[in-house]
N, CA and C atoms as an extended XYZ file, in Angstrom:
483
Properties=species:S:1:pos:R:3:atomname:S:1:resname:S:1:resid:I:1 pbc="F F F"
N        20.656       21.027       32.796 N   MET     1
C        20.471       19.992       31.814 CA  MET     1
C        20.047       20.666       30.509 C   MET     1
N        20.694       20.326       29.432 N   LYS     2
C        20.367       20.900       28.128 CA  LYS     2
C        19.135       20.217       27.550 C   LYS     2
N        18.235       21.013       26.977 N   GLU     3
C        17.029       20.464       26.363 CA  GLU     3
C        17.237       20.210       24.875 C   GLU     3
N        16.687       19.117       24.395 N   ILE     4
C        16.709       18.751       22.978 CA  ILE     4
C        15.264       18.766       22.486 C   ILE     4
N        14.987       19.575       21.465 N   ALA     5
C        13.639       19.627       20.891 CA  ALA     5
C        13.411       18.398       20.017 C   ALA     5
N        12.273       17.765       20.186 N   ILE     6
C        11.899       16.617       19.369 CA  ILE     6
C        11.293       17.137       18.078 C   ILE     6
N        11.781       16.649       16.936 N   GLN     7
C        11.298       17.092       15.634 CA  GLN     7
C        10.637       15.939       14.890 C   GLN     7
N         9.782       16.254       13.909 N   PRO     8
C         9.162       15.181       13.127 CA  PRO     8
C        10.225       14.394       12.348 C   PRO     8
N         9.995       13.105       12.193 N   LEU     9
C        10.906       12.249       11.443 CA  LEU     9
C        10.659       12.432        9.952 C   LEU     9
N        11.697       12.853        9.218 N   THR    10
C        11.626       12.961        7.757 CA  THR    10
C        12.832       12.254        7.156 C   THR    10
N        12.704       11.822        5.913 N   CYS    11
C        13.808       11.153        5.223 CA  CYS    11
C        15.038       12.040        5.155 C   CYS    11
N        14.831       13.318        4.865 N   GLU    12
C        15.945       14.256        4.705 CA  GLU    12
C        16.678       14.485        6.023 C   GLU    12
N        15.933       14.731        7.096 N   ALA    13
C        16.565       15.023        8.384 CA  ALA    13
C        17.279       13.804        8.950 C   ALA    13
N        16.765       12.603        8.679 N   PHE    14
C        17.325       11.384        9.244 CA  PHE    14
C        18.424       10.764        8.378 C   PHE    14
N        18.602       11.235        7.152 N   ALA    15
C        19.547       10.636        6.198 CA  ALA    15
C        20.967       10.428        6.742 C   ALA    15
N        21.540       11.348        7.542 N   PRO    16
C        22.895       11.088        8.041 CA  PRO    16
C        22.998        9.897        8.982 C   PRO    16
N        21.861        9.394        9.475 N   PHE    17
C        21.868        8.345       10.485 CA  PHE    17
C        21.342        7.000        9.975 C   PHE    17
N        20.691        6.985        8.805 N   GLY    18
C        20.127        5.752        8.274 CA  GLY    18
C        18.940        6.036        7.383 C   GLY    18
N        17.968        5.142        7.393 N   ASP    19
C        16.819        5.226        6.492 CA  ASP    19
C        15.516        5.332        7.276 C   ASP    19
N        14.568        6.116        6.752 N   VAL    20
C        13.198        6.090        7.252 CA  VAL    20
C        12.477        5.001        6.468 C   VAL    20
N        11.799        4.126        7.170 N   ILE    21
C        11.083        3.028        6.526 CA  ILE    21
C         9.614        3.410        6.480 C   ILE    21
N         9.121        3.684        5.280 N   GLU    22
C         7.718        4.056        5.085 CA  GLU    22
C         7.338        3.794        3.637 C   GLU    22
N         6.055        3.701        3.383 N   THR    23
C         5.588        3.426        2.028 CA  THR    23
C         5.462        4.694        1.191 C   THR    23
N         5.344        5.840        1.847 N   GLU    24
C         5.220        7.115        1.130 CA  GLU    24
C         6.421        7.319        0.209 C   GLU    24
N         6.182        7.582       -1.063 N   ASN    25
C         7.216        7.847       -2.074 CA  ASN    25
C         8.174        6.683       -2.310 C   ASN    25
N         7.818        5.464       -1.881 N   ALA    26
C         8.673        4.295       -2.084 CA  ALA    26
C         8.441        3.702       -3.465 C   ALA    26
N         9.468        3.060       -4.009 N   GLN    27
C         9.297        2.300       -5.242 CA  GLN    27
C         8.329        1.168       -4.953 C   GLN    27
N         7.317        0.996       -5.782 N   SER    28
C         6.334       -0.054       -5.519 CA  SER    28
C         5.858       -0.664       -6.828 C   SER    28
N         5.355       -1.894       -6.717 N   PHE    29
C         4.790       -2.587       -7.869 CA  PHE    29
C         3.866       -3.693       -7.380 C   PHE    29
N         2.870       -4.048       -8.198 N   PRO    30
C         1.933       -5.099       -7.785 CA  PRO    30
C         2.584       -6.485       -7.882 C   PRO    30
N         2.168       -7.360       -6.960 N   ILE    31
C         2.594       -8.764       -6.977 CA  ILE    31
C         1.370       -9.626       -6.664 C   ILE    31
N         1.539      -10.927       -6.729 N   ASN    32
C         0.472      -11.892       -6.402 CA  ASN    32
C        -0.798      -11.618       -7.205 C   ASN    32
N        -0.618      -11.525       -8.514 N   GLY    33
C        -1.757      -11.311       -9.393 CA  GLY    33
C        -2.436       -9.973       -9.186 C   GLY    33
N        -1.693       -8.991       -8.694 N   GLY    34
C        -2.250       -7.659       -8.493 CA  GLY    34
C        -2.994       -7.483       -7.188 C   GLY    34
N        -3.009       -8.490       -6.331 N   ARG    35
C        -3.750       -8.409       -5.066 CA  ARG    35
C        -2.911       -7.849       -3.918 C   ARG    35
N        -1.612       -7.685       -4.152 N   CYS    36
C        -0.715       -7.104       -3.147 CA  CYS    36
C         0.165       -6.062       -3.825 C   CYS    36
N         0.558       -5.064       -3.057 N   MET    37
C         1.509       -4.067       -3.543 CA  MET    37
C         2.797       -4.252       -2.743 C   MET    37
N         3.920       -4.414       -3.443 N   ARG    38
C         5.218       -4.539       -2.773 CA  ARG    38
C         5.894       -3.181       -2.771 C   ARG    38
N         6.215       -2.688       -1.576 N   PHE    39
C         7.004       -1.470       -1.413 CA  PHE    39
C         8.431       -1.960       -1.241 C   PHE    39
N         9.254       -1.718       -2.236 N   HIS    40
C        10.484       -2.453       -2.464 CA  HIS    40
C        11.725       -1.754       -1.916 C   HIS    40
N        12.607       -2.535       -1.290 N   ASP    41
C        13.953       -2.124       -0.912 CA  ASP    41
C        13.945       -0.823       -0.091 C   ASP    41
N        13.273       -0.849        1.052 N   LEU    42
C        13.050        0.357        1.852 CA  LEU    42
C        14.225        0.762        2.720 C   LEU    42
N        15.199       -0.133        2.937 N   ALA    43
C        16.332        0.204        3.799 CA  ALA    43
C        17.527       -0.659        3.436 C   ALA    43
N        18.702       -0.131        3.728 N   ARG    44
C        19.943       -0.862        3.479 CA  ARG    44
C        20.340       -1.603        4.754 C   ARG    44
N        20.174       -2.909        4.753 N   ILE    45
C        20.517       -3.734        5.906 CA  ILE    45
C        22.006       -4.057        5.821 C   ILE    45
N        22.750       -3.758        6.891 N   GLU    46
C        24.199       -3.928        6.897 CA  GLU    46
C        24.609       -4.989        7.920 C   GLU    46
N        25.491       -5.898        7.516 N   THR    47
C        26.127       -6.822        8.448 CA  THR    47
C        27.579       -6.977        8.030 C   THR    47
N        28.447       -7.115        9.020 N   THR    48
C        29.855       -7.321        8.751 CA  THR    48
C        30.420       -8.244        9.818 C   THR    48
N        31.518       -8.942        9.504 N   GLY    49
C        32.153       -9.837       10.464 CA  GLY    49
C        31.920      -11.292       10.105 C   GLY    49
N        32.652      -12.151       10.808 N   GLU    50
C        32.574      -13.584       10.532 CA  GLU    50
C        31.211      -14.144       10.909 C   GLU    50
N        30.711      -15.006       10.067 N   ASN    51
C        29.435      -15.690       10.291 CA  ASN    51
C        28.276      -14.732       10.562 C   ASN    51
N        28.364      -13.527       10.023 N   ALA    52
C        27.295      -12.543       10.206 CA  ALA    52
C        26.099      -12.915        9.341 C   ALA    52
N        24.910      -12.618        9.884 N   ARG    53
C        23.682      -12.882        9.141 CA  ARG    53
C        22.625      -11.903        9.618 C   ARG    53
N        21.720      -11.518        8.731 N   PRO    54
C        20.594      -10.714        9.194 CA  PRO    54
C        19.620      -11.595        9.968 C   PRO    54
N        19.000      -11.029       10.998 N   MET    55
C        17.998      -11.777       11.742 CA  MET    55
C        16.782      -10.887       11.995 C   MET    55
N        15.631      -11.525       12.171 N   ILE    56
C        14.374      -10.826       12.415 CA  ILE    56
C        13.854      -11.241       13.779 C   ILE    56
N        13.495      -10.251       14.596 N   SER    57
C        12.952      -10.496       15.929 CA  SER    57
C        11.704       -9.640       16.115 C   SER    57
N        10.919       -9.960       17.132 N   ILE    58
C         9.809       -9.116       17.570 CA  ILE    58
C        10.174       -8.605       18.959 C   ILE    58
N        10.043       -7.300       19.168 N   VAL    59
C        10.303       -6.684       20.466 CA  VAL    59
C         9.019       -5.997       20.922 C   VAL    59
N         8.629       -6.237       22.163 N   ARG    60
C         7.460       -5.570       22.754 CA  ARG    60
C         7.987       -4.573       23.779 C   ARG    60
N         7.650       -3.284       23.583 N   GLY    61
C         8.169       -2.240       24.454 CA  GLY    61
C         7.096       -1.559       25.276 C   GLY    61
N         7.429       -1.288       26.533 N   GLU    62
C         6.566       -0.512       27.419 CA  GLU    62
C         6.688        0.963       27.043 C   GLU    62
N         5.592        1.721       27.151 N   PRO    63
C         5.647        3.132       26.742 CA  PRO    63
C         6.404        4.011       27.733 C   PRO    63
N         7.021        5.048       27.201 N   TYR    64
C         7.678        6.092       27.974 CA  TYR    64
C         6.789        7.324       27.970 C   TYR    64
N         7.036        8.228       28.901 N   VAL    65
C         6.291        9.482       29.012 CA  VAL    65
C         7.268       10.633       28.817 C   VAL    65
N         6.864       11.616       28.023 N   LEU    66
C         7.677       12.805       27.802 CA  LEU    66
C         7.317       13.867       28.830 C   LEU    66
N         8.242       14.755       29.218 N   PRO    67
C         9.633       14.793       28.778 CA  PRO    67
C        10.432       13.615       29.344 C   PRO    67
N        11.560       13.337       28.716 N   LEU    68
C        12.352       12.164       29.032 CA  LEU    68
C        13.807       12.575       29.221 C   LEU    68
N        14.451       12.036       30.240 N   THR    69
C        15.868       12.312       30.472 CA  THR    69
C        16.702       11.262       29.751 C   THR    69
N        17.629       11.729       28.921 N   LEU    70
C        18.516       10.846       28.156 CA  LEU    70
C        19.882       10.825       28.822 C   LEU    70
N        20.315        9.656       29.252 N   THR    71
C        21.618        9.529       29.910 CA  THR    71
C        22.615        8.700       29.112 C   THR    71
N        22.111        7.906       28.146 N   MET    72
C        22.968        6.944       27.462 CA  MET    72
C        22.544        6.766       26.013 C   MET    72
N        23.533        6.518       25.158 N   VAL    73
C        23.290        6.078       23.784 CA  VAL    73
C        24.149        4.842       23.546 C   VAL    73
N        23.782        4.096       22.502 N   GLU    74
C        24.525        2.892       22.142 CA  GLU    74
C        24.731        2.870       20.638 C   GLU    74
N        25.618        1.983       20.203 N   ARG    75
C        25.784        1.773       18.760 CA  ARG    75
C        26.180        0.333       18.529 C   ARG    75
N        25.988       -0.071       17.263 N   HIS    76
C        26.270       -1.442       16.843 CA  HIS    76
C        27.287       -1.375       15.706 C   HIS    76
N        28.571       -1.631       15.992 N   PRO    77
C        29.619       -1.457       14.989 CA  PRO    77
C        29.616       -2.499       13.873 C   PRO    77
N        28.879       -3.596       14.042 N   LEU    78
C        28.929       -4.672       13.055 CA  LEU    78
C        27.669       -4.806       12.212 C   LEU    78
N        26.666       -3.968       12.446 N   GLY    79
C        25.460       -4.085       11.640 CA  GLY    79
C        24.445       -3.000       11.920 C   GLY    79
N        23.580       -2.776       10.949 N   SER    80
C        22.485       -1.817       11.101 CA  SER    80
C        21.406       -2.430       11.985 C   SER    80
N        20.434       -1.600       12.374 N   GLN    81
C        19.340       -2.076       13.214 CA  GLN    81
C        18.063       -1.368       12.780 C   GLN    81
N        17.096       -2.145       12.283 N   ALA    82
C        15.829       -1.585       11.796 CA  ALA    82
C        14.724       -1.868       12.800 C   ALA    82
N        13.869       -0.858       13.008 N   PHE    83
C        12.698       -0.979       13.873 CA  PHE    83
C        11.470       -0.644       13.045 C   PHE    83
N        10.578       -1.619       12.876 N   ILE    84
C         9.359       -1.445       12.095 CA  ILE    84
C         8.181       -1.646       13.030 C   ILE    84
N         7.421       -0.568       13.314 N   PRO    85
C         6.321       -0.706       14.270 CA  PRO    85
C         5.218       -1.602       13.719 C   PRO    85
N         4.637       -2.400       14.602 N   LEU    86
C         3.519       -3.262       14.230 CA  LEU    86
C         2.199       -2.695       14.758 C   LEU    86
N         2.264       -1.452       15.235 N   SER    87
C         1.074       -0.716       15.665 CA  SER    87
C         1.169        0.693       15.087 C   SER    87
N         0.151        1.484       15.311 N   ARG    88
C         0.146        2.863       14.817 CA  ARG    88
C         0.696        3.831       15.870 C   ARG    88
N         1.162        3.320       17.022 N   ASN    89
C         1.695        4.189       18.069 CA  ASN    89
C         3.000        4.834       17.609 C   ASN    89
N         3.187        6.120       17.929 N   PRO    90
C         4.459        6.757       17.601 CA  PRO    90
C         5.565        6.252       18.524 C   PRO    90
N         6.804        6.461       18.103 N   PHE    91
C         7.933        6.194       18.984 CA  PHE    91
C         8.994        7.253       18.745 C   PHE    91
N         9.867        7.383       19.713 N   LEU    92
C        10.914        8.393       19.687 CA  LEU    92
C        12.191        7.750       19.173 C   LEU    92
N        12.885        8.434       18.264 N   VAL    93
C        14.162        7.964       17.730 CA  VAL    93
C        15.207        9.014       18.077 C   VAL    93
N        16.213        8.621       18.847 N   VAL    94
C        17.284        9.525       19.254 CA  VAL    94
C        18.577        9.038       18.621 C   VAL    94
N        19.289        9.938       17.946 N   VAL    95
C        20.554        9.597       17.294 CA  VAL    95
C        21.566       10.710       17.552 C   VAL    95
N        22.853       10.361       17.478 N   SER    96
C        23.928       11.332       17.663 CA  SER    96
C        24.995       11.114       16.608 C   SER    96
N        25.548       12.211       16.128 N   GLU    97
C        26.673       12.125       15.199 CA  GLU    97
C        27.939       11.757       15.964 C   GLU    97
N        28.875       11.140       15.293 N   GLU    98
C        30.180       10.806       15.870 CA  GLU    98
C        31.054       12.056       15.878 C   GLU    98
N        31.731       12.317       16.991 N   THR    99
C        32.714       13.402       17.081 CA  THR    99
C        34.029       12.799       17.559 C   THR    99
N        35.082       13.597       17.600 N   VAL   100
C        36.368       13.091       18.091 CA  VAL   100
C        36.288       12.700       19.563 C   VAL   100
N        35.311       13.244       20.291 N   ALA   101
C        35.140       12.938       21.713 CA  ALA   101
C        34.062       11.882       21.963 C   ALA   101
N        33.551       11.248       20.916 N   GLY   102
C        32.467       10.268       21.069 CA  GLY   102
C        31.185       10.815       20.482 C   GLY   102
N        30.015       10.376       20.990 N   PRO   103
C        28.762       10.859       20.420 CA  PRO   103
C        28.560       12.345       20.691 C   PRO   103
N        28.053       13.041       19.669 N   GLY   104
C        27.771       14.468       19.800 CA  GLY   104
C        26.408       14.707       20.413 C   GLY   104
N        25.947       15.953       20.295 N   GLU   105
C        24.643       16.316       20.847 CA  GLU   105
C        23.544       15.530       20.142 C   GLU   105
N        22.616       14.963       20.893 N   PRO   106
C        21.574       14.133       20.289 CA  PRO   106
C        20.585       14.921       19.425 C   PRO   106
N        20.000       14.210       18.486 N   HIS   107
C        18.859       14.673       17.692 CA  HIS   107
C        17.708       13.747       18.058 C   HIS   107
N        16.523       14.305       18.266 N   ALA   108
C        15.370       13.489       18.652 CA  ALA   108
C        14.273       13.653       17.609 C   ALA   108
N        13.755       12.520       17.120 N   PHE   109
C        12.729       12.502       16.086 CA  PHE   109
C        11.501       11.750       16.595 C   PHE   109
N        10.330       12.252       16.254 N   LEU   110
C         9.076       11.592       16.575 CA  LEU   110
C         8.507       11.002       15.295 C   LEU   110
N         8.221        9.702       15.299 N   THR   111
C         7.692        9.048       14.109 CA  THR   111
C         6.221        9.394       13.917 C   THR   111
N         5.810        9.368       12.680 N   ALA   112
C         4.396        9.439       12.329 CA  ALA   112
C         3.870        8.006       12.299 C   ALA   112
N         2.552        7.800       12.395 N   PRO   113
C         2.014        6.435       12.323 CA  PRO   113
C         2.507        5.712       11.066 C   PRO   113
N         3.011        4.505       11.264 N   GLY   114
C         3.469        3.686       10.144 CA  GLY   114
C         4.922        3.872        9.775 C   GLY   114
N         5.618        4.863       10.322 N   GLN   115
C         7.030        5.052        9.999 CA  GLN   115
C         7.905        4.162       10.867 C   GLN   115
N         8.946        3.606       10.252 N   GLY   116
C         9.984        2.885       10.966 CA  GLY   116
C        11.320        3.493       10.618 C   GLY   116
N        12.381        2.958       11.198 N   VAL   117
C        13.724        3.452       10.905 CA  VAL   117
C        14.686        2.286       10.752 C   VAL   117
N        15.715        2.511        9.966 N   ASN   118
C        16.868        1.628        9.897 CA  ASN   118
C        18.057        2.472       10.309 C   ASN   118
N        18.586        2.218       11.500 N   ILE   119
C        19.726        2.979       12.004 CA  ILE   119
C        20.987        2.345       11.430 C   ILE   119
N        21.770        3.137       10.730 N   ALA   120
C        22.951        2.633       10.038 CA  ALA   120
C        23.967        2.057       11.025 C   ALA   120
N        24.804        1.201       10.512 N   ARG   121
C        25.887        0.584       11.293 CA  ARG   121
C        26.753        1.677       11.911 C   ARG   121
N        27.083        1.523       13.173 N   ASN   122
C        28.003        2.392       13.904 CA  ASN   122
C        27.429        3.770       14.253 C   ASN   122
N        26.127        3.975       14.145 N   VAL   123
C        25.506        5.250       14.506 CA  VAL   123
C        25.039        5.179       15.964 C   VAL   123
N        25.427        6.170       16.753 N   TRP   124
C        24.978        6.256       18.145 CA  TRP   124
C        23.484        6.521       18.168 C   TRP   124
N        22.747        5.805       19.040 N   HIS   125
C        21.299        5.979       19.124 CA  HIS   125
C        20.798        5.634       20.524 C   HIS   125
N        19.630        6.176       20.841 N   GLY   126
C        18.981        5.866       22.102 CA  GLY   126
C        18.321        4.497       22.039 C   GLY   126
N        17.807        4.072       23.169 N   ILE   127
C        17.111        2.790       23.235 CA  ILE   127
C        15.720        2.925       22.611 C   ILE   127
N        15.078        1.804       22.345 N   LEU   128
C        13.737        1.799       21.788 CA  LEU   128
C        12.792        2.505       22.764 C   LEU   128
N        12.069        3.511       22.265 N   THR   129
C        11.267        4.382       23.126 CA  THR   129
C         9.856        4.529       22.580 C   THR   129
N         8.999        3.518       22.763 N   PRO   130
C         7.614        3.651       22.320 CA  PRO   130
C         6.860        4.664       23.183 C   PRO   130
N         5.857        5.285       22.586 N   LEU   131
C         5.007        6.252       23.274 CA  LEU   131
C         3.556        5.825       23.104 C   LEU   131
N         2.695        6.226       23.986 N   GLN   132
C         1.236        6.072       23.883 CA  GLN   132
C         0.740        4.630       23.922 C   GLN   132
N         1.465        3.718       24.511 N   GLY   133
C         0.963        2.366       24.672 CA  GLY   133
C         2.024        1.311       24.423 C   GLY   133
N         1.801        0.127       24.989 N   VAL   134
C         2.686       -1.006       24.722 CA  VAL   134
C         2.709       -1.230       23.215 C   VAL   134
N         3.895       -1.397       22.639 N   SER   135
C         4.038       -1.475       21.182 CA  SER   135
C         4.967       -2.614       20.796 C   SER   135
N         4.576       -3.339       19.748 N   ASP   136
C         5.418       -4.383       19.167 CA  ASP   136
C         6.146       -3.830       17.954 C   ASP   136
N         7.381       -4.310       17.757 N   PHE   137
C         8.212       -3.900       16.632 CA  PHE   137
C         8.844       -5.129       16.004 C   PHE   137
N         8.874       -5.170       14.684 N   ALA   138
C         9.742       -6.110       13.988 CA  ALA   138
C        11.120       -5.460       13.975 C   ALA   138
N        12.123       -6.219       14.402 N   VAL   139
C        13.492       -5.712       14.450 CA  VAL   139
C        14.340       -6.557       13.517 C   VAL   139
N        15.047       -5.891       12.632 N   ILE   140
C        15.961       -6.573       11.716 CA  ILE   140
C        17.353       -6.063       12.039 C   ILE   140
N        18.203       -6.971       12.515 N   ASP   141
C        19.565       -6.578       12.833 CA  ASP   141
C        20.510       -7.744       12.601 C   ASP   141
N        21.712       -7.641       13.110 N   ARG   142
C        22.767       -8.593       12.819 CA  ARG   142
C        22.869       -9.648       13.901 C   ARG   142
N        22.989      -10.889       13.465 N   GLY   143
C        23.328      -11.982       14.351 CA  GLY   143
C        24.689      -12.524       13.956 C   GLY   143
N        25.357      -13.196       14.855 N   GLY   144
C        26.655      -13.774       14.536 CA  GLY   144
C        27.683      -13.467       15.598 C   GLY   144
N        28.903      -13.883       15.327 N   GLU   145
C        29.997      -13.717       16.277 CA  GLU   145
C        30.448      -12.272       16.358 C   GLU   145
N        31.111      -11.934       17.444 N   GLY   146
C        31.674      -10.607       17.626 CA  GLY   146
C        30.841       -9.750       18.560 C   GLY   146
N        31.451       -8.738       19.116 N   VAL   147
C        30.788       -7.819       20.030 CA  VAL   147
C        30.160       -6.705       19.196 C   VAL   147
N        28.842       -6.633       19.227 N   ASN   148
C        28.119       -5.684       18.382 CA  ASN   148
C        27.347       -4.662       19.217 C   ASN   148
N        27.866       -4.313       20.384 N   LEU   149
C        27.212       -3.314       21.217 CA  LEU   149
C        28.260       -2.501       21.957 C   LEU   149
N        28.165       -1.169       21.816 N   GLU   150
C        28.955       -0.236       22.607 CA  GLU   150
C        27.984        0.746       23.234 C   GLU   150
N        28.214        1.102       24.489 N   GLU   151
C        27.372        2.069       25.190 CA  GLU   151
C        28.202        3.273       25.597 C   GLU   151
N        27.545        4.444       25.584 N   HIS   152
C        28.186        5.688       26.037 CA  HIS   152
C        27.230        6.395       26.992 C   HIS   152
N        27.707        6.716       28.198 N   PHE   153
C        26.926        7.452       29.184 CA  PHE   153
C        27.391        8.902       29.178 C   PHE   153
N        26.464        9.822       28.960 N   PHE   154
C        26.793       11.243       28.909 CA  PHE   154
C        27.192       11.753       30.291 C   PHE   154
N        28.164       12.664       30.348 N   GLU   155
C        28.553       13.285       31.616 CA  GLU   155
C        27.394       14.089       32.195 C   GLU   155
N        26.672       14.762       31.317 N   GLU   156
C        25.486       15.518       31.724 CA  GLU   156
C        24.300       15.041       30.891 C   GLU   156
N        23.187       14.662       31.521 N   PRO   157
C        22.033       14.171       30.743 CA  PRO   157
C        21.370       15.274       29.922 C   PRO   157
N        20.544       14.852       28.986 N   PHE   158
C        19.759       15.756       28.144 CA  PHE   158
C        18.283       15.544       28.463 C   PHE   158
N        17.498       16.612       28.357 N   LEU   159
C        16.056       16.531       28.544 CA  LEU   159
C        15.400       16.594       27.166 C   LEU   159
N        14.650       15.562       26.809 N   LEU   160
C        13.975       15.488       25.519 CA  LEU   160
C        12.538       15.957       25.684 C   LEU   160
N        12.186       17.007       24.958 N   ARG   161
C        10.829       17.575       25.013 CA  ARG   161
C        10.198       17.580       23.654 C   ARG   161
């Protein structure tokens, strides 16, 4: 089984797959009489297809333990998918580039407290993988008609460390 090293999540490293959602270095300005700061336009939300609309959900995930065996990735061809943690617990983000044979070798990123991600439309990615405790996430993705889920099972699994 091939091992994949988990690396810290940075805007630069994650750029080919989508957006890192964080307040650090974000465009910001005061609102509500200066009592709130708005961190503006942190991710590009994508939807395509008939009757498509963005939707917001809350997902509660059970924690995983590392090392972790990765057997499958999925993608959403009709819309992006954002995960914004509602706790300070880290989570693992696994993504793969598209190749002529399907998803390529995975990249694994570990979030810092407060970081979220917006996985771009049609990008192969692992399932939601919270670490260090049950974690809630705000999820922004596409609702509407059409099949918006494809799964790929690897012939040989990967070990994420």
